[in-house]
C-alpha positions in Angstrom: 7.8 -26.7 -33.5 7.8 -28.8 -36.7 10.0 -27.5 -39.6 7.1 -27.0 -41.9 5.3 -24.9 -39.3 8.4 -22.9 -38.6 8.8 -22.2 -42.3 5.3 -21.1 -42.5 5.7 -18.7 -39.6 8.9 -17.3 -41.2 7.0 -16.6 -44.4 4.1 -15.0 -42.6 6.5 -12.7 -40.6 8.0 -11.3 -43.8 4.8 -9.4 -44.1 5.5 -7.6 -40.8 9.1 -6.1 -41.2 8.7 -4.0 -38.0 8.9 -7.2 -36.0 12.7 -7.1 -36.7 12.8 -4.0 -34.5 10.6 -5.0 -31.5 8.6 -7.7 -29.7 5.1 -6.6 -30.3 2.5 -8.0 -27.9 -0.2 -5.3 -28.2 -2.4 -6.0 -31.1 -5.3 -5.9 -28.6 -4.8 -2.1 -28.7 -3.4 -1.5 -32.2 -2.9 -4.3 -34.7 -0.1 -4.5 -37.3 -1.1 -4.4 -40.9 0.5 -6.9 -43.3 2.8 -5.1 -45.8 0.8 -6.2 -48.9 -2.4 -4.8 -47.3 -0.6 -1.6 -46.2 0.7 -1.1 -49.7 -2.8 -1.5 -51.1 -4.2 0.9 -48.4 -1.6 3.6 -49.2 -2.4 3.2 -52.9 -6.1 3.8 -52.2 -5.4 6.7 -49.9 -3.2 8.2 -52.6 -5.9 7.9 -55.2 -8.6 9.5 -53.1 -6.2 12.3 -52.1 -5.0 13.0 -55.6 -8.0 12.5 -57.7 -11.0 12.5 -55.3 -11.8 9.0 -56.1 -10.1 5.6 -55.9 -10.6 4.7 -59.6 -13.6 5.8 -61.5 -16.6 7.1 -59.6 -18.8 4.1 -60.6 -16.1 1.7 -59.1 -15.9 3.4 -55.7 -19.3 2.2 -54.4 -19.0 -1.4 -55.6 -15.5 -1.6 -54.0 -17.0 -0.3 -50.7 -19.8 -2.8 -50.9 -17.3 -5.6 -51.6 -15.8 -4.8 -48.3 -19.2 -4.9 -46.6 -19.8 -8.3 -48.1 -16.3 -9.5 -47.0 -16.8 -8.4 -43.4 -20.3 -9.8 -43.4 -18.9 -13.1 -44.5 -16.5 -13.5 -41.5 -19.4 -12.5 -39.2 -21.8 -14.9 -40.8 -24.5 -12.2 -41.4 -26.1 -10.6 -44.5 -24.3 -7.5 -45.8 -27.5 -5.5 -45.1 -26.9 -5.9 -41.4 -23.4 -4.3 -41.5 -22.6 -0.6 -41.2 -19.2 1.0 -41.1 -18.1 3.8 -38.8 -14.9 5.1 -37.2 -14.6 2.4 -34.5 -16.6 0.2 -32.2 -17.3 3.1 -29.9 -19.3 4.7 -32.7 -21.5 1.6 -32.9 -22.1 1.5 -29.2 -23.1 5.2 -29.1 -25.3 4.7 -32.1 -27.2 2.0 -30.2 -27.4 3.9 -26.9 -28.4 7.1 -28.6 -30.8 5.5 -31.0 -33.0 3.5 -28.7 -36.2 5.0 -27.3 -35.7 4.8 -23.6 -38.6 4.6 -21.2 -38.7 5.8 -17.6 -37.2 3.2 -15.3 -35.2 1.3 -18.0 -32.1 -0.4 -16.8 -28.9 -1.1 -18.7 -26.5 -3.8 -17.3 -22.8 -4.0 -18.3 -20.0 -6.1 -16.8 -17.4 -4.9 -14.4 -14.6 -5.4 -16.9 -15.7 -3.2 -19.8 -13.5 -1.0 -21.9 -14.2 2.7 -21.8 -15.9 2.3 -25.2 -18.8 0.6 -23.3 -18.3 2.1 -19.8 -18.2 5.8 -20.7 -21.3 5.9 -23.0 -23.2 3.8 -20.4 -22.1 6.2 -17.6 -22.9 9.2 -19.7 -26.4 7.9 -20.6 -27.1 7.2 -16.9 -26.0 10.7 -15.9 -28.3 12.2 -18.5 -31.2 10.2 -17.0 -31.8 7.9 -20.0 -31.6 4.7 -17.9 -30.5 3.3 -14.6 -27.0 1.8 -14.7 -26.2 -1.7 -13.2 -23.2 -4.0 -13.4 -22.5 -7.7 -13.0 -19.2 -9.3 -12.0 -17.1 -11.3 -14.5 -15.7 -14.6 -13.3 -13.3 -17.0 -15.0 -16.1 -19.6 -14.6 -18.8 -18.7 -17.2 -21.5 -20.3 -15.1 -20.7 -18.0 -12.3 -20.6 -15.0 -14.7 -24.0 -16.0 -16.0 -25.4 -16.3 -12.5 -24.0 -12.9 -11.5 -25.7 -11.4 -14.5 -29.0 -13.1 -13.8 -29.1 -11.7 -10.3 -29.0 -8.2 -11.7 -31.9 -8.6 -14.1 -35.3 -7.2 -13.1 -38.6 -6.5 -14.9 -37.0 -3.1 -15.8 -34.0 -4.4 -17.6 -33.9 -3.1 -21.1 -30.4 -3.8 -22.4 -27.5 -6.0 -21.5 -24.2 -4.8 -23.1 -20.9 -6.5 -22.6 -17.7 -7.6 -24.2 -17.4 -11.1 -25.6 -13.7 -11.1 -24.6 -12.6 -8.8 -21.7 -10.0 -6.3 -22.7 -8.7 -6.3 -19.1 -8.2 -10.0 -18.5 -8.8 -11.9 -21.8 -11.6 -13.8 -20.1 -14.2 -15.0 -22.7 -17.7 -14.2 -21.4 -20.5 -16.6 -22.2 -22.0 -14.4 -24.9 -24.4 -17.0 -26.4 -25.6 -18.0 -23.0 -26.2 -14.4 -22.1 -28.2 -13.8 -25.2 -30.1 -17.1 -24.8 -31.0 -16.0 -21.2 -32.4 -12.8 -22.5 -34.4 -14.6 -25.2 -35.9 -17.1 -22.7 -37.0 -14.2 -20.5 -38.5 -12.4 -23.5 -40.3 -15.5 -24.6 -41.9 -15.8 -21.2 -43.6 -12.5 -21.8 -42.0 -9.3 -20.5 -43.4 -5.9 -20.7 -39.9 -4.6 -21.5 -38.1 -7.1 -23.8 -34.4 -7.3 -23.1 -32.0 -6.3 -25.9 -28.4 -7.5 -26.1 -25.3 -5.8 -27.4 -22.0 -7.7 -27.7 -18.7 -5.9 -28.1 -16.6 -8.2 -30.2 -13.6 -5.9 -30.4 -11.2 -8.4 -28.7 -12.4 -11.4 -30.6 -12.8 -10.5 -34.3 -9.6 -11.6 -36.0 -8.8 -14.3 -33.4 -11.3 -16.6 -34.8 -14.3 -16.6 -37.2 -17.3 -15.1 -35.5 -20.9 -16.1 -36.0 -23.2 -13.3 -34.8 -26.3 -15.4 -35.3 -24.8 -18.1 -33.2 -24.1 -15.5 -30.4 -27.7 -14.4 -30.7 -27.3 -10.7 -30.0 -29.4 -7.9 -31.3 -26.4 -5.6 -31.9 -22.7 -6.5 -32.4 -19.8 -4.0 -32.6 -16.1 -4.4 -33.5 -13.4 -2.8 -35.6 -10.8 -3.6 -38.1 -7.7 -2.1 -36.4 -6.9 -4.6 -33.7 -6.8 -8.4 -34.3 -7.8 -8.1 -37.9 -4.8 -5.8 -38.6 -6.6 -3.2 -40.6 -6.3 0.6 -40.6 -7.6 2.9 -37.9 -11.1 4.3 -38.5 -12.7 1.0 -39.6 -15.5 0.5 -37.1 -18.2 -2.2 -37.6 -21.8 -2.2 -36.4 -24.1 -5.2 -36.9 -27.8 -4.6 -36.4 -30.0 -7.7 -36.5 -32.8 -7.1 -39.0 -35.5 -7.5 -36.4 -33.9 -4.7 -34.4 -33.8 -2.2 -37.3 -37.1 -0.5 -36.2 -35.9 -0.1 -32.7 -33.2 2.4 -33.6 -33.6 6.0 -34.6 -30.3 7.4 -35.9 -29.2 10.5 -34.0 -28.5 12.3 -37.3 -29.2 11.8 -40.9 -27.6 12.7 -44.3 -26.7 11.2 -47.6 -24.1 8.5 -47.5 -21.9 6.2 -49.7 -24.7 5.0 -51.9 -27.4 6.7 -53.9 -29.3 8.2 -51.1 -32.2 9.8 -53.0 -33.4 6.4 -54.3 -33.5 4.9 -50.8 -34.7 7.8 -48.6 -37.9 5.9 -47.7 -35.9 2.8 -46.7 -33.8 5.0 -44.4 -36.6 7.0 -42.8 -38.6 3.8 -42.3 -35.7 1.9 -40.7 -35.4 -0.7 -43.5 -31.7 -0.5 -44.2 -29.1 -0.6 -41.5 -26.0 0.6 -43.4 -27.8 3.7 -44.8 -29.1 4.5 -41.3 -25.6 4.8 -39.9 -23.3 5.9 -42.7 -24.3 9.5 -43.1 -22.0 11.8 -45.0 -18.8 11.4 -46.9 -17.1 8.1 -46.1 -13.4 7.2 -46.0 -13.4 4.9 -49.0 -9.9 3.6 -48.6 -10.1 2.7 -44.9 -13.1 0.5 -45.5 -12.4 -0.8 -49.0 -9.1 -2.3 -48.0 -10.9 -4.5 -45.5 -11.9 -6.8 -48.4 -8.1 -7.3 -49.1 -7.5 -7.9 -45.5 -10.2 -10.5 -45.1 -8.8 -12.3 -48.2 -5.4 -12.3 -46.6 -6.7 -13.9 -43.4 -8.9 -16.3 -45.4 -5.8 -17.5 -47.3 -3.9 -18.0 -44.0 -6.8 -20.1 -42.8 -9.0 -19.3 -39.8 -8.5 -22.7 -38.2 -4.7 -22.3 -38.4 -4.9 -18.8 -37.0 -7.0 -19.9 -34.0 -4.9 -23.0 -33.3 -1.7 -21.0 -33.5 -3.0 -18.4 -31.1 -4.3 -21.1 -28.8 -0.9 -22.7 -28.6 0.9 -19.4 -28.0 -1.5 -18.6 -25.2 -0.8 -21.9 -23.5 2.9 -21.5 -24.0 3.1 -18.0 -22.4 0.9 -18.9 -19.5 3.1 -21.9 -18.7 6.2 -19.7 -18.9 4.7 -16.9 -16.8 4.1 -19.3 -14.0 7.8 -19.9 -13.7 8.4 -16.2 -12.8 8.4 -15.5 -9.1 5.4 -13.5 -7.9 3.4 -13.7 -11.1 -0.3 -14.3 -10.8 -2.3 -14.9 -13.9 -5.7 -13.1 -14.4 -6.6 -15.2 -17.4 -7.9 -18.8 -17.2 -6.1 -21.5 -19.0 -9.0 -23.1 -20.8 -9.1 -21.8 -24.4 -12.9 -21.9 -24.4 -12.9 -19.6 -21.4 -10.1 -17.3 -22.6 -8.4 -16.0 -25.7 -5.0 -14.9 -27.1 -5.0 -12.2 -24.4 -3.1 -13.0 -21.2 -3.0 -10.6 -18.3 -1.0 -11.0 -15.1 0.2 -9.1 -12.0 3.6 -9.3 -10.2 3.4 -9.3 -6.4 4.6 -6.1 -4.8 5.4 -4.4 -8.1 3.9 -1.4 -9.9 2.6 -2.5 -13.3 3.2 0.9 -14.8 6.9 0.5 -13.9 7.0 -3.0 -15.5 5.3 -1.6 -18.6 7.8 1.2 -19.0 10.7 -1.0 -18.4 9.5 -3.5 -21.0 8.9 -0.6 -23.4 12.5 0.6 -23.0 13.6 -2.8 -24.2 11.2 -2.6 -27.2 8.8 -5.2 -25.7 5.5 -3.6 -26.4 2.7 -4.7 -24.0 -0.2 -2.8 -22.3 -0.6 -1.5 -18.8 -3.9 -2.5 -17.2 -4.4 0.1 -14.5 -7.7 -1.4 -13.4 -5.8 -4.5 -12.3 -2.3 -3.2 -11.7 -1.5 -5.7 -14.3 0.2 -6.2 -17.7 -1.7 -7.4 -20.7 0.0 -9.2 -23.6 -1.6 -10.3 -26.9 -0.2 -13.2 -28.9 -1.4 -13.1 -32.5 -0.6 -15.7 -35.1 2.7 -14.0 -36.2 4.2 -14.2 -32.7 7.1 -16.6 -32.2 8.0 -18.4 -29.0 11.4 -16.7 -28.9 9.7 -13.4 -28.5 7.8 -14.8 -25.5 11.0 -16.1 -24.0 12.4 -12.6 -24.4 9.5 -11.3 -22.4 10.0 -13.9 -19.6 13.7 -13.1 -19.4 12.9 -9.4 -19.1 10.4 -10.0 -16.3 12.9 -12.1 -14.4 15.4 -9.2 -14.6 12.7 -6.7 -13.4 11.8 -9.1 -10.5 15.4 -9.4 -9.5 16.2 -5.7 -9.7 
């Protein structure tokens, strides 16, 4: 690593003092918040807890809306398309509960979905809202797309899948999936196909353009790769899809509800449709500070750094006897998530042994594997420590 790059990493890591205590490879579950952002968040939490507001009442809403604009900016969408909730799961459930299902409708998801997608899909199917179907994810995006296409029928109403698999780090062909749905719709279908993309494992790894993906609905959160606080869920509803959703409940929200009740009831304003009741001002408002932090680091630098770290750890893992990678090498087909198995070994045992050494990864029970995430603040020495630990586990 060049000296200038090393110095930059050292400076960035000062914002994460807990890294002196552990090797943290699990931001794909819970991100680490940079200290300046954490200080700001604690300040805002303290203000709302002590005084009921962050500053003055007439500053609370503008601050909240600045966060909406900041998040919309890194998603390349208008702020009016963005609603905040507790997590990505909220957004998925809002869509599944808000659509008007017709008899015979089918919903297709992938076979590598997080419970945030899988459980609402399963629940809706059990309640008889729709017929459930799945397609198989392959490291080759062309095969994945073909597997999906084979499951589509005239009854298909919604395709919902992750853009990056939480199990394997495989990057699904999101734009191609949405383009396929659009082509079929343009050909004239009785039931147009809607698309929902779960961007939980991509937002924060690189800048995301929701219009470029082409989906009707996009969900994510601030607490993983972005490094924000828990409770910062994000739902994007494409303007053309507003009329398709009926919120499962309704109440006043962050803004002046009375002046906009007709907009809400007539489905003309996505945020007000899905932000009912008192909001956690601090958890959302601080996202503006977080986006500014990441903007200053530079999104191209963040992505390149994580791309290089992913390549480094995959090369090192191949030197450990019995390791099989579940994640493809090509960056365009993967991410900064790398999952692997060790032949003849229980992944839960590996996970616990690593944990005891303060190497924090994630157990992937669906694959009997281990998942590691390598964000921009990771250093190669930490990955070398992981490799040494795996060698000792293998030899034991």
